[in-house]
All heavy atoms as an XYZ file, in Angstrom:
754
protein
N     106.940    124.208    124.397
C     107.049    123.206    123.341
C     107.404    121.859    123.953
O     108.120    121.790    124.935
C     108.113    123.603    122.333
C     107.731    124.707    121.429
S     108.768    124.657    119.968
C     107.988    125.883    119.014
N     106.884    120.835    123.296
C     107.161    119.476    123.753
C     107.555    118.615    122.561
O     107.153    118.885    121.431
C     105.929    118.886    124.433
N     108.339    117.592    122.828
C     108.715    116.632    121.802
C     107.731    115.472    121.860
O     107.482    114.914    122.927
C     110.158    116.142    121.999
C     111.128    117.321    121.841
C     110.486    115.017    121.019
C     112.563    117.000    122.152
N     107.168    115.129    120.705
C     106.174    114.060    120.620
C     106.722    112.924    119.763
O     107.052    113.144    118.594
C     104.878    114.581    119.993
C     104.312    115.765    120.696
N     103.482    115.652    121.784
C     104.476    117.096    120.485
C     103.139    116.852    122.196
N     103.739    117.754    121.437
N     106.823    111.734    120.324
C     107.170    110.554    119.543
C     105.922    110.129    118.791
O     104.872    109.913    119.399
C     107.668    109.429    120.441
C     109.006    109.723    121.068
C     109.489    108.552    121.891
C     110.825    108.893    122.526
N     111.334    107.798    123.354
N     106.023    110.032    117.477
C     104.843    109.853    116.650
C     104.706    108.436    116.096
O     103.659    107.823    116.212
C     104.838    110.864    115.484
C     103.617    110.692    114.615
C     104.920    112.287    116.018
N     105.747    107.939    115.460
C     105.645    106.654    114.757
C     107.034    106.167    114.402
O     108.034    106.842    114.659
C     104.809    106.814    113.491
N     107.078    105.013    113.775
C     108.310    104.476    113.204
C     108.388    104.903    111.743
O     107.363    104.979    111.052
C     108.342    102.949    113.282
C     108.291    102.413    114.705
C     109.587    102.661    115.408
C     109.581    102.063    116.794
N     110.670    102.548    117.612
N     109.580    105.176    111.259
C     109.774    105.571    109.864
C     109.175    104.517    108.932
O     108.544    104.849    107.920
C     111.273    105.787    109.558
C     111.508    106.012    108.073
C     111.826    106.946    110.382
N     109.303    103.264    109.281
C     108.812    102.171    108.439
C     107.291    102.173    108.276
O     106.766    101.530    107.368
C     109.268    100.829    109.015
O     108.803    100.682    110.344
N     106.570    102.926    109.109
C     105.107    102.995    109.017
C     104.623    103.914    107.894
O     103.440    103.906    107.553
C     104.514    103.485    110.343
C     104.701    102.533    111.499
C     104.129    103.093    112.795
O     102.995    103.607    112.775
O     104.835    103.025    113.811
N     105.531    104.721    107.328
C     105.154    105.661    106.267
C     106.070    105.412    105.063
O     107.136    106.011    104.952
C     105.260    107.122    106.751
C     104.534    107.317    108.081
C     104.685    108.069    105.685
C     104.754    108.668    108.717
N     105.663    104.522    104.161
C     106.497    104.219    102.992
C     106.687    105.437    102.079
O     105.879    106.381    102.104
C     105.711    103.123    102.261
C     104.753    102.579    103.264
C     104.460    103.707    104.211
N     107.731    105.419    101.271
C     107.985    106.496    100.308
C     106.740    106.764     99.467
O     106.050    105.838     99.054
C     109.141    106.123     99.375
C     110.482    106.377     99.997
O     110.644    107.275    100.809
N     111.462    105.581     99.625
N     106.460    108.035     99.238
C     105.353    108.429     98.382
C     103.977    108.333     99.024
O     102.967    108.402     98.332
N     103.939    108.197    100.361
C     102.650    108.089    101.049
C     102.589    109.068    102.213
O     103.590    109.645    102.625
C     102.412    106.670    101.605
O     103.346    106.401    102.645
C     102.527    105.617    100.510
N     101.388    109.204    102.747
C     101.163    110.014    103.928
C     100.368    109.227    104.951
O      99.709    108.235    104.614
N     100.450    109.654    106.192
C      99.707    109.007    107.273
C      99.284    110.084    108.261
O     100.009    111.049    108.482
C     100.581    107.957    107.949
C      99.824    107.100    108.943
C     100.642    105.902    109.371
C      99.812    105.082    110.348
N     100.489    103.864    110.731
N      98.112    109.908    108.855
C      97.594    110.903    109.793
C      97.802    110.465    111.237
O      97.802    109.266    111.544
C      96.098    111.158    109.552
O      95.384    109.957    109.773
C      95.853    111.649    108.143
N      97.943    111.472    112.092
C      98.161    111.236    113.514
C      97.416    112.293    114.314
O      97.360    113.451    113.922
C      99.655    111.314    113.860
C     100.488    110.318    113.119
C     101.057    110.636    111.895
C     100.689    109.047    113.629
C     101.816    109.712    111.200
C     101.443    108.115    112.949
C     102.009    108.445    111.729
N      96.857    111.880    115.443
C      96.253    112.820    116.377
C      97.227    112.963    117.543
O      97.450    112.004    118.286
C      94.898    112.309    116.866
C      94.188    113.338    117.724
O      94.375    114.545    117.487
O      93.444    112.934    118.635
N      97.836    114.135    117.665
C      98.866    114.359    118.663
C      98.426    115.520    119.546
O      98.379    116.671    119.094
C     100.221    114.686    118.001
C     100.589    113.591    116.986
C     101.306    114.849    119.046
C     101.660    114.005    116.019
N      98.092    115.220    120.787
C      97.639    116.245    121.737
C      96.560    117.145    121.145
O      96.616    118.365    121.263
C      98.818    117.094    122.228
C      99.665    116.381    123.266
O      99.247    115.311    123.746
O     100.749    116.897    123.588
N      95.593    116.547    120.478
C      94.489    117.301    119.911
C      94.775    117.942    118.573
O      93.919    118.620    118.007
N      95.971    117.756    118.033
C      96.333    118.282    116.716
C      96.276    117.157    115.694
O      96.909    116.115    115.886
C      97.753    118.871    116.737
C      97.861    120.050    117.659
O      97.318    121.100    117.378
N      98.539    119.882    118.771
N      95.530    117.362    114.617
C      95.419    116.370    113.559
C      96.475    116.698    112.509
O      96.366    117.710    111.804
C      94.001    116.408    112.975
C      93.662    115.176    112.194
O      94.539    114.416    111.804
N      92.391    114.977    111.952
N      97.503    115.857    112.407
C      98.681    116.139    111.593
C      98.896    115.017    110.586
O      98.692    113.837    110.892
C      99.923    116.294    112.494
C      99.733    117.512    113.406
C     101.203    116.429    111.669
C     100.797    117.680    114.471
N      99.311    115.395    109.375
C      99.661    114.430    108.342
C     101.172    114.481    108.130
O     101.753    115.555    107.987
C      98.941    114.741    107.035
N     101.784    113.305    108.114
C     103.216    113.199    107.828
C     103.362    112.479    106.501
O     102.724    111.449    106.265
C     103.961    112.452    108.948
C     103.816    113.207    110.267
C     105.441    112.285    108.580
C     104.477    112.521    111.450
N     104.199    113.034    105.637
C     104.414    112.487    104.301
C     105.879    112.092    104.135
O     106.769    112.751    104.666
C     104.058    113.523    103.232
C     102.621    113.952    103.278
C     102.232    115.060    104.019
C     101.648    113.245    102.588
C     100.912    115.451    104.074
C     100.320    113.635    102.637
C      99.949    114.735    103.377
N     106.111    111.024    103.380
C     107.457    110.556    103.084
C     107.757    110.880    101.628
O     107.187    110.293    100.714
C     107.557    109.051    103.337
C     108.977    108.543    103.236
O     109.799    109.107    102.533
N     109.253    107.458    103.925
N     108.650    111.848    101.426
C     109.066    112.273    100.088
C     110.461    111.732     99.820
O     111.454    112.380    100.142
C     109.074    113.794     99.984
C     107.812    114.541    100.382
C     108.037    116.042    100.311
C     106.645    114.114     99.525
N     110.547    110.525     99.289
C     111.849    109.906     99.008
C     112.761    109.948    100.232
O     113.879    110.453    100.178
C     112.528    110.568     97.807
C     111.766    110.315     96.517
O     111.217    109.211     96.355
O     111.706    111.235     95.679
N     112.257    109.447    101.331
C     112.969    109.350    102.609
C     113.167    110.687    103.316
O     113.905    110.772    104.281
C     114.311    108.623    102.456
C     114.121    107.172    102.067
O     113.152    106.552    102.560
O     114.920    106.656    101.271
N     112.516    111.735    102.850
C     112.480    113.005    103.586
C     111.071    113.125    104.158
O     110.085    113.129    103.416
C     112.786    114.191    102.672
C     112.722    115.499    103.434
C     112.957    116.695    102.553
C     112.985    117.917    103.452
N     112.358    119.062    102.941
N     110.966    113.224    105.466
C     109.671    113.310    106.122
C     109.291    114.762    106.376
O     110.114    115.559    106.848
C     109.699    112.533    107.440
C     109.952    111.038    107.278
C     110.237    110.401    108.626
C     108.772    110.360    106.620
N     108.041    115.111    106.021
C     107.510    116.454    106.229
C     106.139    116.324    106.878
O     105.465    115.304    106.738
C     107.423    117.251    104.903
C     108.810    117.490    104.326
C     106.537    116.542    103.894
N     105.711    117.372    107.582
C     104.432    117.313    108.285
C     103.686    118.640    108.166
O     104.289    119.715    108.256
C     104.647    116.986    109.761
N     102.361    118.520    107.943
C     101.473    119.680    107.899
C     100.185    119.321    108.633
O      99.935    118.147    108.930
C     101.136    120.124    106.452
C     100.453    118.995    105.669
C     102.380    120.637    105.735
C      99.937    119.409    104.291
N      99.358    120.341    108.897
C      98.024    120.059    109.423
C      97.316    119.126    108.448
O      97.451    119.266    107.233
C      97.211    121.345    109.581
C      97.605    122.155    110.799
O      98.167    121.579    111.749
O      97.345    123.369    110.796
N      96.548    118.192    108.975
C      95.889    117.191    108.147
C      94.577    117.685    107.545
O      94.121    117.152    106.548
C      95.620    115.930    108.984
C      94.936    114.857    108.182
O      95.359    114.512    107.087
N      93.855    114.333    108.715
N      93.965    118.702    108.106
C      92.605    119.084    107.720
C      92.627    120.178    106.655
O      93.135    121.274    106.880
C      91.812    119.539    108.951
C      90.401    119.942    108.563
C      91.773    118.432    110.000
N      92.045    119.858    105.494
C      91.938    120.827    104.405
C      91.087    122.009    104.851
O      90.042    121.846    105.489
C      91.292    120.152    103.189
S      91.035    121.266    101.790
N      91.527    123.213    104.515
C      90.818    124.435    104.914
C      89.516    124.639    104.135
O      88.684    125.432    104.526
C      91.711    125.668    104.711
C      92.948    125.689    105.573
C      92.633    126.142    106.962
C      93.905    126.370    107.740
N      93.675    126.846    109.069
N      89.309    123.902    103.044
C      88.115    124.082    102.230
C      86.895    123.444    102.884
O      85.967    124.135    103.271
C      88.343    123.513    100.825
C      87.166    123.604     99.926
N      86.652    122.507     99.275
C      86.392    124.649     99.572
C      85.615    122.883     98.552
N      85.430    124.182     98.697
N      86.915    122.125    103.040
C      85.756    121.422    103.611
C      86.154    120.360    104.634
O      85.377    119.471    104.940
C      84.923    120.764    102.507
C      84.270    121.734    101.558
C      83.058    122.383    102.169
C      82.376    123.278    101.145
N      81.171    123.883    101.635
N      87.398    120.430    105.128
C      87.805    119.543    106.216
C      88.246    118.153    105.819
O      88.279    117.263    106.655
N      88.593    117.952    104.563
C      89.058    116.637    104.126
C      90.382    116.262    104.758
O      91.163    117.122    105.173
N      90.647    114.956    104.827
C      91.896    114.444    105.393
C      92.979    114.418    104.324
O      92.934    113.611    103.398
C      91.674    113.030    105.942
O      92.915    112.460    106.319
N      93.962    115.299    104.462
C      95.035    115.372    103.474
C      95.928    114.140    103.508
O      96.476    113.740    102.485
C      95.846    116.646    103.683
C      95.032    117.929    103.484
C      95.862    119.141    103.859
C      94.494    118.034    102.077
N      96.053    113.513    104.664
C      96.840    112.286    104.765
C      96.267    111.164    103.930
O      96.968    110.225    103.563
N      94.980    111.272    103.589
C      94.319    110.288    102.730
C      94.313    110.723    101.270
O      93.775    110.022    100.413
C      92.869    110.072    103.188
C      92.788    109.463    104.581
O      93.720    108.732    104.968
O      91.799    109.741    105.278
N      94.887    111.891    100.994
C      94.886    112.421     99.636
C      95.959    111.801     98.765
O      96.830    111.068     99.230
N      95.900    112.138     97.488
C      96.883    111.639     96.528
C      98.121    112.532     96.559
O      98.023    113.752     96.429
C      96.286    111.628     95.126
C      97.221    111.071     94.085
C      96.594    111.046     92.702
O      95.363    110.895     92.606
O      97.353    111.186     91.727
N      99.281    111.907     96.737
C     100.547    112.633     96.803
C     101.255    112.513     95.461
O     101.448    111.414     94.938
C     101.421    112.048     97.921
C     102.725    112.761     98.227
C     102.479    114.188     98.712
C     103.517    111.981     99.270
N     101.620    113.664     94.891
C     102.354    113.711     93.622
C     103.512    114.675     93.812
O     103.319    115.890     93.823
C     101.430    114.163     92.496
C     102.114    114.168     91.134
O     103.216    113.595     90.995
O     101.546    114.762     90.196
N     104.705    114.132     94.014
C     105.853    114.975     94.334
C     105.632    115.638     95.675
O     105.362    114.970     96.667
N     105.696    116.973     95.705
C     105.489    117.737     96.947
C     104.035    118.167     97.134
O     103.735    118.909     98.068
C     106.350    119.009     96.951
C     107.823    118.716     97.039
O     108.225    117.607     97.350
N     108.637    119.712     96.746
N     103.146    117.748     96.246
C     101.765    118.218     96.258
C     100.812    117.105     96.685
O     100.845    116.006     96.142
C     101.355    118.730     94.858
O     102.245    119.772     94.468
C      99.931    119.244     94.853
N      99.948    117.432     97.653
C      98.884    116.507     98.049
C      97.559    117.125     97.609
O      97.363    118.334     97.720
C      98.889    116.188     99.562
C      98.565    117.405    100.407
C      97.947    115.038     99.878
N      96.686    116.260     97.097
C      95.362    116.693     96.656
C      94.326    116.168     97.631
O      94.266    114.958     97.898
C      95.060    116.174     95.239
O      96.068    116.667     94.348
C      93.688    116.630     94.763
N      93.509    117.066     98.167
C      92.463    116.676     99.106
C      91.478    115.740     98.408
O      91.019    116.036     97.299
C      91.737    117.915     99.628
S      90.396    117.518    100.765
N      91.142    114.624     99.052
C      90.248    113.661     98.417
C      88.795    114.129     98.298
O      88.026    113.550     97.539
C      90.350    112.422     99.317
C      90.789    112.938    100.640
C      91.625    114.155    100.356
N      88.409    115.190     99.006
C      87.017    115.636     98.934
C      86.719    116.501     97.711
O      85.796    116.222     96.956
C      86.627    116.405    100.204
C      86.514    115.608    101.493
C      86.022    116.505    102.626
C      85.589    114.420    101.323
N      87.490    117.580     97.527
C      87.157    118.524     96.459
C      88.371    118.974     95.649
O      88.279    119.948     94.895
C      86.437    119.746     97.037
C      85.138    119.412     97.669
N      84.991    119.349     99.031
C      83.939    119.089     97.139
C      83.731    119.009     99.312
N      83.080    118.850     98.185
N      89.506    118.319     95.829
C      90.646    118.571     94.964
C      91.541    119.746     95.290
O      92.415    120.083     94.504
N      91.346    120.388     96.445
C      92.279    121.454     96.801
C      93.667    120.843     96.954
O      93.818    119.722     97.447
C      91.861    122.137     98.100
C      90.832    123.208     97.912
C      89.792    123.211     97.037
C      90.752    124.433     98.633
N      89.059    124.359     97.173
C      89.622    125.134     98.140
C      91.509    125.003     99.638
C      89.244    126.374     98.618
C      91.127    126.243    100.129
C      90.010    126.926     99.617
N      94.690    121.598     96.543
C      96.057    121.091     96.581
C      96.932    121.937     97.498
O      96.790    123.161     97.565
C      96.652    121.068     95.175
C      95.934    120.085     94.266
C      96.557    120.026     92.899
O      96.853    121.045     92.290
N      96.773    118.807     92.424
N      97.856    121.225     98.180
C      98.774    121.857     99.123
C     100.188    121.365     98.885
O     100.407    120.191     98.553
C      98.393    121.513    100.570
C      97.056    122.057    100.998
C      95.885    121.366    100.747
C      96.974    123.286    101.664
C      94.650    121.870    101.148
C      95.739    123.795    102.067
C      94.593    123.086    101.795
O      93.378    123.579    102.194
N     101.148    122.268     99.104
C     102.560    121.883     99.117
C     102.843    121.311    100.501
O     102.705    122.018    101.503
C     103.427    123.113     98.838
C     104.898    122.796     98.812
O     105.392    121.926     99.528
N     105.632    123.514     97.983
N     103.219    120.037    100.567
C     103.407    119.384    101.869
C     104.688    119.816    102.569
O     104.853    119.558    103.756
C     103.348    117.837    101.751
C     101.988    117.384    101.255
C     104.464    117.295    100.875
N     105.584    120.501    101.880
C     106.825    120.936    102.524
C     106.650    122.208    103.332
O     107.440    122.487    104.232
C     107.964    121.145    101.504
O     107.622    122.210    100.621
C     108.225    119.860    100.714
N     105.606    123.006    103.009
C     105.433    124.280    103.727
C     103.970    124.619    104.052
O     103.703    125.652    104.650
C     106.072    125.419    102.936
C     105.486    125.576    101.553
O     104.392    125.124    101.262
N     106.244    126.223    100.681
N     103.013    123.797    103.619
C     101.606    124.021    103.930
C     100.893    125.010    103.039
O      99.705    125.273    103.221
N     101.587    125.578    102.029
C     100.948    126.553    101.153
C      99.896    125.890    100.278
O     100.124    124.819     99.714
C     101.991    127.251    100.275
C     102.893    128.161    101.061
C     103.958    128.840    100.205
O     104.022    128.561     98.982
O     104.727    129.620    100.767
N      98.760    126.540    100.159
C      97.670    126.041     99.324
C      97.910    126.503     97.888
O      98.071    127.701     97.635
C      96.324    126.554     99.831
S      94.921    125.950     98.891
N      97.923    125.560     96.953
C      98.130    125.888     95.548
C      96.814    126.313     94.890
O      96.818    126.993     93.873
C      98.722    124.687     94.811
C      99.993    124.105     95.433
C     100.454    122.882     94.681
C     101.092    125.153     95.506
N      95.699    125.917     95.472
C      94.380    126.237     94.935
C      93.955    127.652     95.311
O      93.334    128.347     94.522
C      93.339    125.227     95.461
O      93.830    123.905     95.229
C      91.993    125.390     94.782
N      94.281    128.056     96.539
C      93.912    129.384     97.047
C      95.124    129.975     97.749
O      95.444    129.594     98.867
C      92.729    129.274     98.010
C      92.278    130.615     98.547
O      92.990    131.604     98.482
N      91.077    130.645     99.102
N      95.824    130.916     97.116
C      97.064    131.460     97.689
C      96.883    132.200     99.013
O      97.861    132.507     99.686
C      97.596    132.387     96.601
C      96.447    132.672     95.712
C      95.500    131.515     95.827
N      95.643    132.476     99.406
C      95.390    133.147    100.686
C      95.310    132.174    101.849
O      95.113    132.592    102.992
C      94.086    133.952    100.605
C      94.158    135.068     99.590
O      95.165    135.755     99.496
N      93.111    135.238     98.811
N      95.460    130.882    101.569
C      95.317    129.840    102.590
C      96.660    129.165    102.800
O      97.390    128.878    101.846
C      94.259    128.797    102.150
C      94.215    127.619    103.103
C      92.890    129.451    102.038
N      96.971    128.906    104.062
C      98.196    128.177    104.387
C      97.950    127.354    105.647
O      97.331    127.816    106.595
C      99.370    129.126    104.618
C     100.682    128.396    104.832
C     101.867    129.336    104.889
C     103.130    128.521    105.087
N     104.297    129.348    105.213
N      98.426    126.124    105.619
C      98.352    125.236    106.777
C      99.635    125.348    107.588
O     100.695    125.678    107.036
C      98.188    123.781    106.322
C      96.947    123.454    105.502
C      97.046    122.034    104.963
C      95.705    123.618    106.341
N      99.551    125.042    108.875
C     100.767    124.983    109.685
C     101.603    123.799    109.234
O     101.081    122.748    108.868
C     100.422    124.821    111.167
C      99.868    126.085    111.789
O     100.149    127.188    111.261
O      99.147    125.979    112.800
N     102.910    123.981    109.254
C     103.831    122.884    108.973
C     104.690    122.673    110.218
O     104.809    123.554    111.070
C     104.694    123.183    107.753
O     105.441    124.368    107.942
N     105.264    121.487    110.329
C     105.989    121.091    111.538
C     107.346    120.518    111.165
O     107.482    119.850    110.140
C     105.186    120.033    112.315
C     103.804    120.496    112.668
C     102.731    120.296    111.798
C     103.555    121.166    113.858
C     101.450    120.732    112.113
C     102.280    121.614    114.183
C     101.232    121.386    113.300
O      99.983    121.829    113.602
N     108.338    120.772    112.028
C     109.657    120.185    111.841
C     109.626    118.728    112.270
O     109.195    118.416    113.385
C     110.716    120.936    112.654
C     111.006    122.314    112.098
O     110.918    122.484    110.857
O     111.328    123.215    112.882
N     110.063    117.874    111.377
C     110.108    116.434    111.651
C     111.550    116.054    111.921
O     112.457    116.436    111.188
C     109.579    115.625    110.445
C     109.652    114.138    110.721
C     108.162    116.048    110.101
N     111.749    115.298    112.969
C     113.085    114.777    113.288
C     112.990    113.259    113.350
O     111.940    112.699    113.694
C     113.569    115.329    114.615
C     113.645    116.853    114.624
C     114.798    117.352    115.430
C     114.875    118.828    115.568
N     114.745    119.659    114.455
N     114.079    112.603    113.007
C     114.142    111.146    113.074
C     115.295    110.775    113.988
O     116.418    111.231    113.811
C     114.335    110.531    111.671
C     114.484    109.023    111.758
C     113.178    110.906    110.762
N     114.976    109.957    114.990
C     115.975    109.442    115.923
C     115.974    107.930    115.785
O     115.072    107.265    116.290
C     115.625    109.864    117.351
C     116.663    109.408    118.368
O     117.780    109.048    117.955
O     116.341    109.418    119.571
N     116.954    107.411    115.043
C     116.950    105.981    114.735
C     115.823    105.707    113.767
O     115.825    106.199    112.649
N     114.811    104.955    114.198
C     113.631    104.685    113.371
C     112.395    105.405    113.917
O     111.291    105.190    113.457
C     113.374    103.168    113.302
C     112.295    102.809    112.292
O     112.274    103.418    111.196
O     111.448    101.941    112.591
N     112.586    106.292    114.911
C     111.459    106.960    115.532
C     111.290    108.378    114.990
O     112.223    109.160    114.976
C     111.660    107.024    117.068
O     111.810    105.694    117.567
C     110.481    107.697    117.747
N     110.054    108.687    114.573
C     109.704    110.020    114.078
C     109.234    110.844    115.270
O     108.402    110.404    116.047
C     108.573    109.944    113.047
C     108.995    109.103    111.841
C     108.146    111.341    112.619
C     107.843    108.762    110.926
N     109.791    112.059    115.401
C     109.339    112.965    116.458
C     108.988    114.320    115.853
O     109.539    114.735    114.841
C     110.416    113.158    117.548
O     111.573    113.746    116.977
C     110.793    111.843    118.214
N     108.030    114.990    116.507
C     107.660    116.353    116.177
C     107.789    117.186    117.441
O     107.512    116.703    118.540
C     106.208    116.436    115.691
C     105.826    115.695    114.430
C     104.340    115.845    114.179
C     106.597    116.213    113.249
N     108.174    118.448    117.259
C     108.255    119.350    118.412
C     107.338    120.548    118.144
O     107.456    121.225    117.135
C     109.682    119.826    118.615
C     109.850    120.695    119.834
C     111.299    121.084    120.115
O     112.181    120.652    119.376
O     111.508    121.829    121.066
N     106.386    120.740    119.048
C     105.506    121.916    118.968
C     104.868    122.156    120.319
O     104.957    121.354    121.214
C     104.450    121.783    117.859
C     103.527    120.614    117.990
C     102.339    120.727    118.694
C     103.850    119.391    117.420
C     101.473    119.655    118.808
C     102.981    118.313    117.528
C     101.803    118.441    118.233
């Protein structure tokens, strides 16, 4: 496992998500009222970017076909047999880091 410095907290305003390519992993980080969470960015249905989706509470909706995911744990609300990887987010000062 390695620690990856990803971004500044100020780059992801409350209620939004942003995508990052980290060592070949496409990851979306979301800001839920100053709590940062991270999941795989690619929707399992047709590959849409979840970081570009609409965030409503803990749920992000894929902009391509509307599949929904819980951003806190990667569970798919549209298809219970699908789950995305989720990542532990740490904040050091204003720097967001992920370890995987």
